[in-house]
Phi, psi and omega in degrees: 000256180266139175275158179299328177291320178293320177297319180295321178294318179294321178293317179298315179299316178295324180292320179297315180297319178297319178295317179295322179293320181285335176293324175298314176299319177297324179291321177295317178304310181296317180296308181295321179298333180268003171260356185243148176258148171285140185267014183274014181069020176274348182057042178239160175297145187304315182282350179249009181292116179238027179296124183294129178073023180289124179267351185263319192300315181295316178300317182289323175294322178294323178294319177300315180295320181294316176301319179291321179294328178287344180089018179296147177288166180299313180300316178297318176297315179297316180299319181297319177294320179296318180295322185279320188249350180098167184295343185284352177290337179278137180292314179247139179292155175293164180258032178238156175063216182297333182296347177298330180301321179298330180275326186276326187303316179299318180291322176295318179296317180296320178295312178296324176296315181294317178297321179296317181295318180299313181296320179293318179294320176300314181299316177299320183291325185263003181288149180293147179282129177292139181245132176283156181300135177093357181245159182264135180290141177295142183258133182221167174065227183292327179295321181296315179298322177296318177294322177297316179298318177297321178297317180296317177297317180292328183264358181285139179258000000 
């Protein structure tokens, strides 16, 4: 039937497949664990929580591993954590519904800030120069050109 050599190859192949499959679960565990926050108020990523006496991180890691062993999808696993611990368990807000505001506001604030600075600089640049009493204000722009043209006409022979 099977030779010992064939059995050895088959055993080696099955061990390799099992290691590769478990490596995929480890990668998913690592990836999903870095999308979640520990809820013990330490404000750390779930997989990196080193809060002394933390009662949540081990339990949450076990729940994550159990979800992956059941074969739940990434979205289903994240939704289960959101339902149990609330939306603050996610490191980044979702990009749906009202949470879009959390993604848009930083860019909107930056754009409005830059626009405000540009408008203020233009206003400062175009403000009239204060003239002390008894002195003549400097003439610039179109008004200066009008005076030059009038001087050319008046001095032409």
